Kinemage of the C-alpha trace (Angstrom):
@kinemage 1
@onewidth
@group {chain A} dominant
@subgroup {mainchain}
@vectorlist {calphas} color= white
{ca met a 1} P -61.608 -51.667 -21.158
{ca leu a 2} L -61.793 -54.483 -23.688
{ca ile a 3} L -62.757 -58.058 -22.911
{ca pro a 4} L -61.204 -60.591 -25.327
{ca ala a 5} L -63.816 -61.949 -27.726
{ca glu a 6} L -63.440 -65.577 -26.632
{ca leu a 7} L -63.819 -64.584 -22.963
{ca arg a 8} L -66.852 -62.457 -23.737
{ca thr a 9} L -68.498 -65.428 -25.420
{ca arg a 10} L -67.912 -67.613 -22.354
{ca leu a 11} L -69.536 -64.995 -20.101
{ca arg a 12} L -72.904 -65.455 -21.796
{ca gly a 13} L -73.645 -68.543 -19.735
{ca leu a 14} L -73.146 -66.773 -16.381
{ca arg a 15} L -76.015 -65.403 -14.279
{ca phe a 16} L -76.420 -63.428 -11.069
{ca ala a 17} L -78.964 -64.887 -8.669
{ca ala a 18} L -80.489 -62.786 -5.901
{ca arg a 19} L -80.602 -64.471 -2.479
{ca his a 20} L -83.242 -61.977 -1.269
{ca pro a 21} L -86.144 -60.734 -3.410
{ca ala a 22} L -85.088 -57.691 -5.402
{ca ser a 23} L -86.890 -54.443 -4.617
{ca gly a 24} L -86.226 -52.623 -7.890
{ca met a 25} L -88.700 -51.978 -10.688
{ca gly a 26} L -88.285 -52.802 -14.326
{ca leu a 27} L -87.314 -55.731 -16.485
{ca gly a 28} L -84.911 -58.254 -15.036
{ca gln a 29} L -84.458 -61.898 -14.143
{ca his a 30} L -85.038 -61.835 -10.375
{ca leu a 31} L -88.189 -62.321 -8.352
{ca gly a 32} L -89.136 -58.926 -6.960
{ca arg a 33} L -91.048 -57.541 -3.982
{ca ser a 34} L -93.257 -55.374 -6.184
{ca arg a 35} L -96.607 -56.960 -6.952
{ca gly a 36} L -98.895 -56.609 -9.918
{ca ala a 37} L -99.618 -58.313 -13.194
{ca gly a 38} L -96.684 -60.674 -13.456
{ca leu a 39} L -96.061 -64.304 -14.320
{ca glu a 40} L -95.712 -66.116 -10.993
{ca phe a 41} L -98.754 -66.150 -8.691
{ca glu a 42} L -98.072 -64.834 -5.186
{ca gln a 43} L -101.351 -64.049 -3.368
{ca tyr a 44} L -104.991 -62.980 -3.526
{ca arg a 45} L -106.292 -59.644 -2.287
{ca ala a 46} L -109.727 -58.050 -2.136
{ca tyr a 47} L -110.925 -56.257 -5.257
{ca glu a 48} L -110.500 -52.477 -5.209
{ca pro a 49} L -112.121 -49.889 -7.517
{ca gly a 50} L -109.864 -49.394 -10.532
{ca asp a 51} L -108.579 -52.988 -10.694
{ca glu a 52} L -108.733 -54.506 -14.159
{ca pro a 53} L -111.629 -57.006 -14.516
{ca arg a 54} L -109.291 -59.508 -16.238
{ca arg a 55} L -107.335 -59.837 -12.970
{ca val a 56} L -110.406 -60.935 -10.987
{ca asp a 57} L -110.427 -64.666 -10.198
{ca trp a 58} L -113.944 -65.533 -11.416
{ca lys a 59} L -113.759 -69.152 -10.260
{ca leu a 60} L -113.035 -67.980 -6.718
{ca tyr a 61} L -115.909 -65.486 -7.024
{ca ala a 62} L -118.256 -68.329 -7.983
{ca arg a 63} L -117.296 -70.214 -4.821
{ca ser a 64} L -117.197 -67.295 -2.373
{ca asp a 65} L -119.484 -64.659 -3.918
{ca arg a 66} L -116.686 -62.134 -3.310
{ca phe a 67} L -114.311 -60.444 -5.714
{ca phe a 68} L -110.621 -61.268 -5.351
{ca val a 69} L -107.719 -60.157 -7.528
{ca arg a 70} L -104.767 -62.408 -8.309
{ca glu a 71} L -101.385 -60.804 -7.620
{ca ala a 72} L -98.078 -61.999 -8.983
{ca ala a 73} L -94.509 -61.097 -8.154
{ca arg a 74} L -92.907 -59.067 -10.895
{ca asp a 75} L -89.451 -59.753 -12.185
{ca ser a 76} L -87.207 -56.942 -10.976
{ca pro a 77} L -83.669 -55.975 -11.914
{ca leu a 78} L -80.905 -56.575 -9.419
{ca ser a 79} L -78.477 -53.837 -8.395
{ca val a 80} L -74.878 -55.060 -8.568
{ca trp a 81} L -71.945 -53.151 -7.073
{ca val a 82} L -68.357 -54.098 -7.932
{ca leu a 83} L -65.915 -52.834 -5.293
{ca leu a 84} L -62.218 -52.889 -6.187
{ca asp a 85} L -59.453 -52.792 -3.622
{ca ala a 86} L -57.265 -50.036 -5.096
{ca ser a 87} L -54.580 -50.032 -2.413
{ca ala a 88} L -50.936 -50.079 -3.510
{ca ser a 89} L -50.480 -53.799 -2.801
{ca met a 90} L -52.781 -54.452 -5.762
{ca ser a 91} L -50.073 -53.093 -8.082
{ca gln a 92} L -48.072 -56.276 -7.521
{ca ala a 93} L -47.320 -58.298 -10.660
{ca asp a 94} L -45.331 -61.436 -11.452
{ca ala a 95} L -41.940 -61.166 -13.151
{ca ala a 96} L -43.157 -63.428 -15.962
{ca arg a 97} L -45.967 -60.958 -16.765
{ca pro a 98} L -45.026 -57.566 -15.327
{ca ala a 99} L -47.721 -55.620 -17.192
{ca tyr a 100} L -50.516 -57.693 -15.669
{ca ser a 101} L -50.810 -56.682 -12.031
{ca lys a 102} L -53.403 -57.772 -9.495
{ca phe a 103} L -55.189 -54.498 -10.143
{ca ala a 104} L -55.213 -55.160 -13.903
{ca ala a 105} L -56.767 -58.551 -13.150
{ca ala a 106} L -59.281 -56.899 -10.813
{ca lys a 107} L -60.311 -54.453 -13.533
{ca leu a 108} L -60.743 -57.264 -16.059
{ca leu a 109} L -62.874 -59.216 -13.589
{ca ala a 110} L -64.909 -56.068 -12.902
{ca ala a 111} L -65.444 -55.550 -16.632
{ca cys a 112} L -66.642 -59.157 -16.928
{ca leu a 113} L -69.096 -58.674 -14.052
{ca thr a 114} L -70.530 -55.513 -15.618
{ca glu a 115} L -70.922 -57.408 -18.892
{ca val a 116} L -72.870 -60.178 -17.136
{ca ala a 117} L -75.079 -57.576 -15.451
{ca thr a 118} L -75.741 -55.832 -18.772
{ca leu a 119} L -76.619 -59.082 -20.551
{ca gln a 120} L -79.010 -59.904 -17.718
{ca gly a 121} L -80.686 -56.494 -17.676
{ca asp a 122} L -79.437 -55.619 -14.179
{ca gly a 123} L -78.141 -52.309 -12.879
{ca cys a 124} L -74.444 -52.079 -12.087
{ca gly a 125} L -72.022 -49.639 -10.470
{ca ile a 126} L -68.330 -49.716 -9.597
{ca ala a 127} L -66.099 -48.145 -6.964
{ca ser a 128} L -62.343 -48.274 -6.405
{ca leu a 129} L -61.347 -47.986 -2.751
{ca ser a 130} L -58.102 -46.669 -1.321
{ca ser a 131} L -56.888 -44.084 1.161
{ca ala a 132} L -55.847 -41.950 -1.817
{ca gly a 133} L -59.470 -41.609 -2.846
{ca ile a 134} L -62.707 -43.431 -3.560
{ca asp a 135} L -63.813 -43.302 -7.188
{ca val a 136} L -67.467 -44.171 -7.795
{ca leu a 137} L -69.614 -44.540 -10.887
{ca gly a 138} L -73.130 -45.237 -9.675
{ca ile a 139} L -75.817 -47.709 -10.630
{ca gly a 140} L -77.080 -47.712 -14.197
{ca ser a 141} L -78.011 -50.232 -16.844
{ca gly a 142} L -77.695 -50.856 -20.549
{ca ala a 143} L -74.787 -50.993 -22.970
{ca arg a 144} L -74.034 -47.262 -22.823
{ca his a 145} L -73.714 -47.326 -19.051
{ca arg a 146} L -71.535 -50.443 -19.284
{ca asp a 147} L -69.235 -48.594 -21.684
{ca arg a 148} L -68.980 -45.706 -19.204
{ca leu a 149} L -68.051 -48.186 -16.496
{ca trp a 150} L -65.315 -49.606 -18.704
{ca leu a 151} L -63.916 -46.130 -19.371
{ca ala a 152} L -63.892 -45.448 -15.634
{ca leu a 153} L -62.067 -48.734 -15.021
{ca glu a 154} L -59.356 -47.738 -17.487
{ca ala a 155} L -58.624 -44.584 -15.485
{ca met a 156} L -58.451 -46.274 -12.063
{ca arg a 157} L -55.057 -46.732 -10.422
{ca ala a 158} L -53.821 -48.645 -7.376
{ca arg a 159} L -52.262 -46.387 -4.741
{ca gly a 160} L -52.298 -45.684 -1.024
{ca ala a 161} L -53.665 -48.042 1.623
{ca trp a 162} L -57.106 -49.439 2.458
{ca pro a 163} L -59.407 -46.482 3.320
{ca gly a 164} L -60.532 -45.723 6.860
{ca glu a 165} L -64.121 -45.831 8.079
{ca ala a 166} L -64.622 -42.082 7.645
{ca gln a 167} L -63.708 -42.358 3.950
{ca leu a 168} L -65.997 -45.355 3.450
{ca ala a 169} L -69.007 -43.754 5.163
{ca pro a 170} L -70.417 -41.957 2.054
{ca leu a 171} L -70.237 -45.209 0.093
{ca trp a 172} L -72.489 -46.942 2.624
{ca glu a 173} L -75.345 -44.639 1.616
{ca arg a 174} L -75.125 -45.960 -1.949
{ca leu a 175} L -74.925 -49.661 -1.053
{ca leu a 176} L -78.607 -50.154 -0.346
{ca pro a 177} L -79.991 -53.218 1.439
{ca glu a 178} L -80.532 -56.271 -0.770
{ca thr a 179} L -77.983 -55.145 -3.340
{ca leu a 180} L -75.445 -57.676 -4.562
{ca ile a 181} L -71.863 -56.633 -3.829
{ca met a 182} L -68.760 -58.095 -5.464
{ca ile a 183} L -65.505 -57.304 -3.642
{ca ile a 184} L -62.255 -57.894 -5.546
{ca ser a 185} L -59.105 -57.693 -3.434
{ca asp a 186} L -55.867 -59.403 -2.486
{ca gly a 187} L -57.274 -59.615 1.051
{ca leu a 188} L -54.007 -58.485 2.648
{ca asp a 189} L -55.495 -55.739 4.818
{ca pro a 190} L -57.221 -57.097 7.967
{ca ala a 191} L -59.781 -54.267 7.826
{ca leu a 192} L -61.190 -55.500 4.512
{ca pro a 193} L -62.912 -58.710 5.746
{ca ile a 194} L -64.354 -56.667 8.624
{ca phe a 195} L -65.828 -54.231 6.100
{ca ala a 196} L -67.242 -57.135 4.056
{ca ala a 197} L -68.737 -58.744 7.181
{ca arg a 198} L -70.479 -55.467 8.124
{ca leu a 199} L -72.010 -55.281 4.658
{ca ala a 200} L -73.262 -58.858 4.912
{ca ala a 201} L -74.694 -58.242 8.383
{ca ala a 202} L -76.607 -55.245 6.998
{ca arg a 203} L -78.592 -57.351 4.470
{ca arg a 204} L -76.231 -56.925 1.559
{ca gln a 205} L -75.491 -60.048 -0.474
{ca val a 206} L -71.684 -60.102 -0.564
{ca phe a 207} L -69.317 -62.087 -2.759
{ca ser a 208} L -65.527 -61.991 -2.587
{ca ile a 209} L -62.781 -62.688 -5.120
{ca gly a 210} L -59.309 -63.057 -3.608
{ca leu a 211} L -56.432 -62.318 -5.993
{ca ile a 212} L -53.189 -64.285 -5.770
{ca gly a 213} L -49.968 -63.737 -7.668
{ca cys a 214} L -48.249 -66.772 -9.171
{ca glu a 215} L -45.083 -65.900 -7.263
{ca glu a 216} L -47.063 -65.763 -4.032
{ca arg a 217} L -48.540 -69.172 -4.771
{ca asp a 218} L -45.230 -70.820 -5.799
{ca phe a 219} L -42.516 -68.602 -4.229
{ca pro a 220} L -39.959 -69.555 -6.912
{ca phe a 221} L -37.203 -67.234 -5.644
{ca glu a 222} L -33.598 -68.379 -5.336
{ca gly a 223} L -30.709 -66.388 -3.880
{ca gly a 224} L -30.772 -63.022 -2.125
{ca tyr a 225} L -33.823 -60.790 -2.506
{ca val a 226} L -35.137 -57.535 -1.090
{ca phe a 227} L -38.917 -57.628 -0.701
{ca val a 228} L -40.608 -54.221 -0.369
{ca asp a 229} L -44.064 -53.501 1.054
{ca pro a 230} L -45.650 -51.195 -1.583
{ca glu a 231} L -47.865 -49.484 1.005
{ca thr a 232} L -45.367 -48.811 3.808
{ca gly a 233} L -42.008 -49.050 2.030
{ca ala a 234} L -40.753 -51.542 4.646
{ca glu a 235} L -38.008 -53.847 3.351
{ca cys a 236} L -37.216 -57.478 4.084
{ca arg a 237} L -33.866 -58.907 2.971
{ca thr a 238} L -33.743 -62.684 2.789
{ca asp a 239} L -32.594 -65.699 0.836
{ca gly a 240} L -35.440 -66.958 -1.338
{ca ala a 241} L -34.790 -70.658 -0.926
{ca ala a 242} L -34.359 -70.372 2.840
{ca ala a 243} L -37.577 -68.368 3.250
{ca arg a 244} L -39.771 -70.476 0.956
{ca ala a 245} L -41.152 -73.013 3.415
{ca glu a 246} L -42.063 -70.469 6.098
{ca phe a 247} L -43.575 -68.045 3.579
{ca leu a 248} L -45.773 -70.689 1.959
{ca leu a 249} L -46.902 -71.941 5.356
{ca arg a 250} L -47.873 -68.465 6.561
{ca phe a 251} L -49.401 -67.430 3.236
{ca thr a 252} L -51.534 -70.586 3.086
{ca ala a 253} L -52.674 -69.999 6.683
{ca ala a 254} L -53.624 -66.388 5.880
{ca arg a 255} L -55.670 -67.492 2.857
{ca ala a 256} L -57.448 -70.127 4.927
{ca glu a 257} L -58.258 -67.606 7.654
{ca leu a 258} L -59.709 -65.170 5.100
{ca ala a 259} L -61.896 -67.960 3.709
{ca arg a 260} L -63.082 -68.831 7.238
{ca gln a 261} L -63.921 -65.196 8.003
{ca cys a 262} L -65.975 -64.948 4.820
{ca ala a 263} L -67.778 -68.221 5.542
{ca arg a 264} L -68.682 -67.073 9.063
{ca ser a 265} L -70.298 -63.965 7.596
{ca gly a 266} L -72.200 -65.830 4.888
{ca ile a 267} L -69.945 -64.433 2.157
{ca lys a 268} L -69.135 -66.664 -0.809
{ca his a 269} L -65.390 -66.428 -1.408
{ca val a 270} L -63.304 -67.751 -4.295
{ca glu a 271} L -59.668 -67.284 -5.273
{ca his a 272} L -58.269 -66.167 -8.606
{ca cys a 273} L -54.614 -66.644 -9.499
{ca leu a 274} L -53.162 -64.349 -12.149
{ca asp a 275} L -52.360 -67.208 -14.530
{ca glu a 276} L -55.999 -68.382 -14.648
{ca ala a 277} L -58.751 -67.311 -17.033
{ca pro a 278} L -61.104 -64.833 -15.302
{ca asp a 279} L -64.242 -66.836 -16.022
{ca val a 280} L -62.927 -69.793 -13.976
{ca ala a 281} L -63.329 -67.828 -10.738
{ca leu a 282} L -66.562 -66.229 -11.944
{ca arg a 283} L -68.124 -69.629 -12.662
{ca gln a 284} L -67.234 -70.779 -9.150
{ca leu a 285} L -68.581 -67.560 -7.664
{ca leu a 286} L -71.861 -67.473 -9.547
{ca ala a 287} L -72.603 -71.195 -9.403
{ca arg a 288} L -75.879 -71.792 -7.587
{ca ala a 289} L -75.586 -73.668 -4.319
């Protein structure tokens, strides 16, 4: 999985920000729950045998005649999961760019997110989700792990439908509380926002990127067409011009409802159309409120 050089350069200004304190250990850019000799003061505690003398607050000792140790919150790495909707509807592409499907866009966005995590020193993992199978490459950090993630992305394919709860159950064990989860999907399956809302309710910080095809956005069709559902095979025969107004009305309403569902669950949601640069959506997503 290769990110174009100019896009990779633009990613360097992006940062993940943890809403909750991170609980991991190690070097990172997020305020952590672990306490010790850090940079930002958090609290005092009573001296215990084995504490380093340099951590004793001698000015406080002079005032209280008791030994207290200064504790600071350590910077901890964040764990970032990128979840890709790998159902068959993600194989949709526009006629003007047939090789660049929604799933190809999702993989490029996922590669960008893993690059941001690597630059920031955070751990990252990816999973593609469909009824045909759930492919997972777990949390790791560093350039070598990022390269393994990119190789895994190359092999992923869109097929099947959105997975059922029984298939998703093992993944829940990996998505630990206080992890940051990025979901990339076309949002067409009604079970997906329910899944995202459950994650958010269980103390996961959830972000959502909704993918839109240019032909979905503009519906430029003229004349007779047969539209086929890639997941069920159902067909709809219609005249493009005659169907345009109703389609755009219903499609806009569906997008608005998805955005409302995400907002109700505290999920930050942005849209990405296939003719836009990936970092446009990422900048909106990662912008600090």
